[in-house]
N, C-alpha and C positions, 0 to 999 in steps of 0.2 A: 508448626500446624500440618496436622496430617490431613493429604489430602484421600477422600476416594475414587477407587478408581469408576471411571464408566462404563461397568459393563453392563449396564442393564439389571443390576440384582437389586431382589430388592431390599431397604434398609432388612422389614421383618424374613428376607429368605430363610434365614438359621433357625426361624423357631418356630414347630411348631402349626400350625392349623387349629386353628379354636372349633372346634363342633359345636351344635345346636344346642346336643345334647350332652358336653359341659359346662352349656353358659347355662342350662335349664337346672342342671344340680347345685353351682355357683348361689342362683338365684332362689332356690328352695334353700336352701342353708342360711343366704342374709333374710329370708322369712320368717325361720328355725328358731331365727335369735334375737329376734322381732317377737316373739311367743305365736307366729302362727305357722304352722305344723301342717305345712304343702306338700302331698306327692310330687316326684321331679317330672312326676308328666305332666301335671297340669296346675305346673309354677308362673309358666305364661300367662296363663288363664288370669292369677291372682294378679295379675298388672294388668289386665286390660281391660278397657272401661267402656261403659255399655252407651253406644248410641241410641239416635231416634230409627228410626225404621232395620229395629233388628242388627244392626254395625254396631264394628265391635273395633276400637283404635288402638293394638293391638302395640305391647311393648318392643317390638322387634319386626322389622322385617326386611328383606333379602332379597337376592335376584331371587330365590328358589323360589321363591311366592307365584310364580312364574304370570306376572301382569299380559293381555295383551298389549302386542306391540303397534304404539300411539301413534305411529306414523310420522310424516316431516310436514310440516307445516305449508297450506295452502293443498294439499291433502288430502283427498278424504282419505281414513273419517270426520280431517280436520279437526280433534282433539288438542292440539296445539296450538294453531290456529288455523281462521280461516283462509288464512293470504300467508302467502308466501315469503311477503315480508312482514308478517307479524303483528298480527292483531290492531297493536297500536304502534306503527311503524313513526317518530314521529311525534309522539304520545298521543292518550284518548283524545274523545271528542268533549271537551267539561260543557258538560249539559245541565243548566240552572231552569230551576222548576218556577215558575210564577200564577199564585191564584187571583193576583186582582189586580185590574190595569192600573200600572204604575210607570210609567214610561222614563222617568228620572234613575228608577232601580235597572230599570235593562239599559240601561245603556253604562250605568257605571258595572255593568257584570259582563258587557262586552268590553268596554275597553279598561277592563281588568283581565282580562283571562278566558271568562266564558267563551264558547266557541259556537254554543246553536244556544236555542231557547226551548225551555217545553212549557205550556199555556194550557191551563187548565181555564177549559170555556165553558159558560155554561151559568143558570143561576148562583146570584151571589157571589160570583167572582167574576170574572173578565167575559163582560156583554157581548156578543156575535158583531154588535157595530161598533166594536169597542177595537179592534181590533189594527183599523188603519189607525186609529190614534194612538194605541199601544204603540207602533210599529215606524213610525211616522219619521223618526231620526234612522232609522234602523237599515242599512244596505242589504238588501233580500238575496240578495247573489251570494253576497260570503259570509250571510249568518242564515247556517238551515235553522227552521223549525218548525218543532213539533204542537199536534194539538194533541186535547185529550179533552175531545167533548161531549162522552157520552152519549143523550136523547140528543141533542143540537150538533151533531158529528154531521151531518149533511150540509145546514145552512152555514158552520164554520167553515169548509172544508168549500165549497162554493167560494165562501165573503174567502178565503187566503187565497184562491186561485184568480179570485177577480184581480185581489191586489194587488197579486204577481203583475196580471193583465197592466193595469193600471198603473206600473211602476215605472213598465218597458222593461219586464227582466226576464232573461231568454229561458227558453223551455229549457234545456238545455242546463240552464247554471241553476236552476228550480233544487233545494234540496231540502231533504227531512221528511215528513213522517204525515199525513192526511187525517191517523189514530183511530183508525173503526177499528170497533172490535166491542161488535153488536155481542158476545157468550161473556167478554168481562165488563161488558154493562152490565147483564144480567144477573151476573156474580154480584155487585157493587147491591144492585138496586132490586131485584127478585124480578125483572122487566127486560126485555128485550127490542130496542126501537126498528130496527132489520128484521121483516119477515122470513118467512120460508123461504131456503135461498139466500139469501142475505142481499139481497137487490142491491141495497145502500153501497155496504161496500164493494160487491163486484163492478158495479158501477164504477165507481173512485177507483179499482183496480184496474179496469179498461183504462180509462184515463192516461192515466199511471205512466201505463205499457205502452201506450199510444204515443203519447205525448212528451209524458216529462220525464225522461231514463231516466236523472238522478231521485224521483220521488216514491218514497215509497206510499200504499195508501192503509195500509195494514198492522195493527199494532196486536202483538198474542204478550195481552201484559198478564202474567203472573202475580202481581204482587194482588191482584183479591183476595188469593189462597192461602198468601204467605202473611199476610194479616187476620185473617180467620186461624189462625195458627196451626200450619201448615211443615209435618217436615221437610225437608229436602225433596224429599222421593215423591213428595205428592206435590210437592210446588214443582218441580220436573214432569211430571206424569201430568200432570193438569195440564201444561203447559203441550205440552205435546198432544193432546186431546184435542187440545182447544187449535192449533197448527192445522192438524190432521182435516178438521173438518173445515177449515177456514184453503185449507187443499181441493176437497173435494168441495165446493163451492166456486169457486173460481174457476178451476177448469168446465164442471159441469155451464159456468158461465161466459167462455169461449175461451179461454187465455189456456195458453199449453204448461203443461207443467212445468218448463223451464220458468216461464213469464210467472207464473205463481208462486214461485218459491220466493224469486225475489219482491217479489209486492211487502214480503213481510217481515217483522221486526222484531225482535223478542225481547219482553223485558222480566227482568228475575232481580229479586232483594242481595244483598250485599251485607252480612251480619259481619258478627266483631268472631267469631270463629271463620279463622282463616284463613285453615287449612278448608274447611267445608267450604267454605266460598267457593277458591281455587276449584277444587276437585266439582263442583254443582256446576260450574261453567265449562267447565271441561268435559264432564258427562255429556250437558245439555249438545254442546254441538255433537259429539259421539251420536247424542241417542237420534237428535233431527239430520243428521249423514246416513241414521240405516232407513230412515224417510222415505229420504229422496231415491236411497239406492234398491228401495222396494218402491219407488214410483218407476224406475230406470234408469232416475238419474244423477247417479252419484257426484259427477264432476258436480254439479250444481246444490250440492245441499251446506255448500256453507253457511250458518247460520250466522244472521247479523245480532248481534249484543248490546242491549242497555242494561245497566243494572245501576240500580238504587240504595243509598244504604238504607236499610232496613226502620222500617216504622217502628217496627214493636219491640224494637231495644231502646228507642227513646225514651228518659225518665223527661216526671215534667219538676222535678225531686231535685235538687244537687247536679242541675241543667248543665254545667261543666265538664262533667265527664263525659257527655252526649263528644264531645271534639275527640275524646281520646280513640271512642267506637268507634264514628265514625272515619276517622281519620285509621284505623285499623280493616274497620270495610273497605274503602276505598284503595288500600294499599291490594289488597285480596282480591278487590275486582279489576287492576291492574293485570296485577302477577296473572291473572284468571283469565285473562285476553277478551274483555268487553271492550270492544268500537267507541261505547259512549259508557259515562259514569256521572250521577247526582248525586251530589253530598248534600242533604240536607244538613239545613243553619241547629246548632245546638240546640236550640229554642223553640223546634217544629213542633214540639206537644205544645208548647205553650199558649200558642197563637200565630200571629205575623211577627216574622226575622226584621230585624232589622236592622244598621244597615250594616253595622259592626259584627252581627251572627251570620248575616251574605259574605261580607269578607271574606269572614275565617272557612269559611266552607267551599267558596271556590279556590283558595289559597290551601286547601286540603291536598286538593288536583294540583294545585301547580308545584306547589312544592318537592312532592313523588316524583310529577313527573323533568322538570327542570331542577332540582337541587339533588333528586337520591337518582335521578338518570334512569327509574323505573321502568322507560318504558323502551332502554333500548338491550333489553334481552329478551327474546325470543321465549315464553313459556316457561321464566329463571324455574319453576315450580317442575318442567318434567327432566324426571328422568331419576326423584326421587321418588323410591321406593314406595313407601310411604301413602305417597299423594296421586303416584299411578294404583296403587290399589285399591286406596278409597273414592279414586272415579270411580275406578271396572266396579268395585262392588254397588256404587252410590246408581251407578249407569242401568245395573242391572234390575237395584228394589225399584228405578221407576217407572221402567220397561215394564213389571209386574204393574204395579201401580195404572201406570198408563192402559194397558189389556182388563184391568176390569175395569174402569170406564166404561174404551169401547164393548164391553160385555154388556152395561147399561143400555147402551142404545149412543153413547158417545156423551160429550161436553154437555150440549144438551141437555139431553136425557136427566143425564147424570144430575143438573142444579135442577131441573125440574123438578125432581124426585124427591130432592131433599138427601138421596142418599150420600153425596160428596161433601155433601155442610156434616155430615153427621162423623163420617170418617176424620175431615179436618176440628170436627167437634173432641170425639175421642184422644183423638191425637192431643189438644189441648189440654185436656183436663187432666193428661198422662205428666205434660210439659206443664203444668201449672203444681202440680204436689210437687218437685223437685222442686219448684221457685219458693213454696209454702213451706220447705224443709228448707232452704236454705244448699240447697243440694244443687243447685243454678244459683251463683250470687249475685244479686245484681248491686256492684259499688254506690256506695251515696244516696239507695236505696233500702236493702237488706241487709248490708255491712257496710259500712262506717258512714250511719246519716249525722245529721249535721241540725241538732232540732233546733240551733238556733242561728241557722241562713238566715241570712237576710233572701228573701222572696225575689225570683226575677217575671217580670209584669212584663205583659205584651196586648197588643189589642187585639183580639179574638179573628181569628182567620176565619174565612168561608167554611158554613157548614160543609162537609164527604156528603156525596148521595149514601144513603140508605135504604131501607127493606132489605138486602140481599145478605148475603154472608155477614157476620160481624166483623167489629173491627177489635182488635185485641193490644194488649201491652205487656210486656215484665211488671211492669212495677206495678202494673194496677189493683191489684189486691194490698197490695200495700199506700201504694198512696189512697185507696179512702181510709183506713188505718190512719190516715195524717191528717186526713181531712173531719175524721170524727175530734182527734187532738187537737184540730188548729178554730174547730165549733165549739168543742170546751173551753180554753184558751181564753176565747173570745167571751163566751159569755161567763167565767169566774176568774176568768185575770190570771189565772193558773192553768199548767198540763197539768195532765193528767201524775201521778208521782208514783215513785215505789224505792221503800229504804233497800239499799244494800246491805244489810252486815255483812263486815268481814268477820272471820272468824282468824285466831291467831296471826300466824309475821306475814311481812308482806309475799317471803315466800311459798306459803299454802295458799293462800288467797287473787294474788295478783290473777293470775290464771283464767278464776272460776269470773273474780267480780267484774275481767274484763268485755268475759262472755254475756257474761246479763248485760254486759252496761248497754253493748252493742246489740243484742235481741230488744231489750226495752226500748230502745229508742228508736228501734225502724219499725214499730206502732206508735210511736208519737209520744210513750210515756218519757220521762223525765225523773232518771236516775241519781238520786241524792246520796253520797258517800260518806259527808261532810257532817260531823256532829254526830249529835242523837235521832234515834227514831223519834220520844216524842219530838221535838224541834223541827223536823224533818219534815212535816209536812204532806207525807203521806200515811195512806192508809191498811199500803200491802208492805211485805217484808219479803226479801230473798233475802236467803245463806248466799253467802259467797266462802267456803273452803276449798281443803284435801280430804280426803275419801275419812283418811283416817283420824283429823279435826270433828267431820263430823259423826262418825261413831261416838266421840266423847260429849261432844257438847250439844246436836246441831238437836235431842230430845230439850234439854235445858234451855238452850236461849228461846227458843223456839216457842217454851210454857215462857221465859219471859216478853216477851215479846207479848205476846198476846195479852196477858195483863198487864202493860204497856197500851191497849187499843189496836195491835193490829190485827185486822181482820180477816187475811188468805195470808199465807204463809207458804215461800216457794221456796225450794232448794235446787243450786245448781250443778248437775250434775245426773246422772243414773240415776233412775226412780228406784226407790231402796224403803225402809220400813222404818223410818221414824216418823216418833207416836209428833205430831204437834203439827206436821207439814203435809200439806194441802195438795202440794202438785211437785209434779219434776218442769225443771228444764233442759234442757243440751242437746250437743250439737246431733244432726238431724231431726229435732223433734217436729214437730208441724208447728212454725210461729207463725204463720196466719190464723192458728184456730187458739194459742195461746194467748194471743194478743188482742183478737176477739175477745172474748172470754176477759179480760185483765180491763176492758175499754167496760165490757159492759158492768162486770163489778162496781167499775169505780163511776159509773152515771155518765157517762162518754154518748154521746147519742148520733 
């Protein structure tokens, strides 16, 4: 056996270092062989992926990109963590949301891994006077409680504080958040429950600062903006503007800037885009540290973060896939350094979760913490040139959006004027176009749908507050199409059908036949591939084959199918000039428009 000398030399020392220009030349060569002639200087751009907010994910990152030093955990600008020991020392706080007064579900969660409670209090949900009964068997000195009471924040906070007093919980043992968020409520409902200067929020903050050192009074909830379709930068910018508005109110109300900073907790969405989520949480801490620095207290700028798996990404169809989405989102939240994480149950879009889905939700965090040991490393993504660059670029885009809101007069003014809502709507419209064209696929919905899937049924959940910014979901356009198909099935006993006419051997038609079947099922249209068109029960047909066979057979096949009764003939492939073909379906076409028109012709209302 040959033993290499331990002289500190790299095994690649005898090889010349590759340059960036050499890499570009090699990439350009590969692209050329695939039929894309790209100049060497543009090869990298050809492999880049456009993101929202004008950002791009490049194929190669290196130390020469020159991103700012993220610093050390626990020190400004807190990019790596708000604490020197890491934001998730020993595991993040597993915070589960409850929307109904179910004491048994609360205890089950706390006995099986949940470490804090997030309670939705208000009409249709948990009544204010029901808090005592809901928490009757909960050790309030061990389980922090976070309120989300909207218009009833003042009453809910008073009831919870009185409950602590009645139970004899020492003031210094109280943990959690009273959830005052007048701007978040304004975003949700169109009206704020607090007057000028936010007297309710300020009053609660003063009580917490004076009496309850471990209790915070205000939440800066960015979910209303995320759920209205915002980009990551818009979500961050909105949260920053909200936080600054609260700092102004709290300091005007008599709190020091250090006390005011200590009264805020920030809530962000965690999505299945893991790198963007990681970068978003890291950028959020950097941005808030910049605010604290501008206030003259850089050492007090550590942002407390609560990450929630995104409701926008949850689907009603094939909800089991939501387990995968929430697992990736939870991993990203933990890696990104969130102190608390809420995992929505996989049936969140269907109504009230059952015991099984709540168990899966809490176990998602438990497995990542206890079995994957995800919390044992501080900022595991730190040092990745891609993550550091994305964090920096996202922070700059968010700061620009924050300045835009401040230029409108602040968050309250931006909401009241409707300008913020307009910005978010434009972002969602652009994203909806990608969803419609399946450039952003939704597994189980726009890709690989299962028409014979047995529906998952849940009891209705309490109605969410409305009147403000809309709530969107990635699957909403396809869900509307599937609902039309369901109605047609209920009325006629069969789904709308399309006959897929495969031309030539399997090698010629399989790829496009699979594509077409997948596309039509996304709209609830059942593809028929066996037997003849006459026996299919369909009124429409889609030709599936290779371009070469289309040239030979498309015209004659279309004519024969029309003679057999086909009312509409589509072709799976790029638009051409084939007589008798009415429409073309292809990768990148507007699937929602195609499917909506198909259902219209088939009488599925």
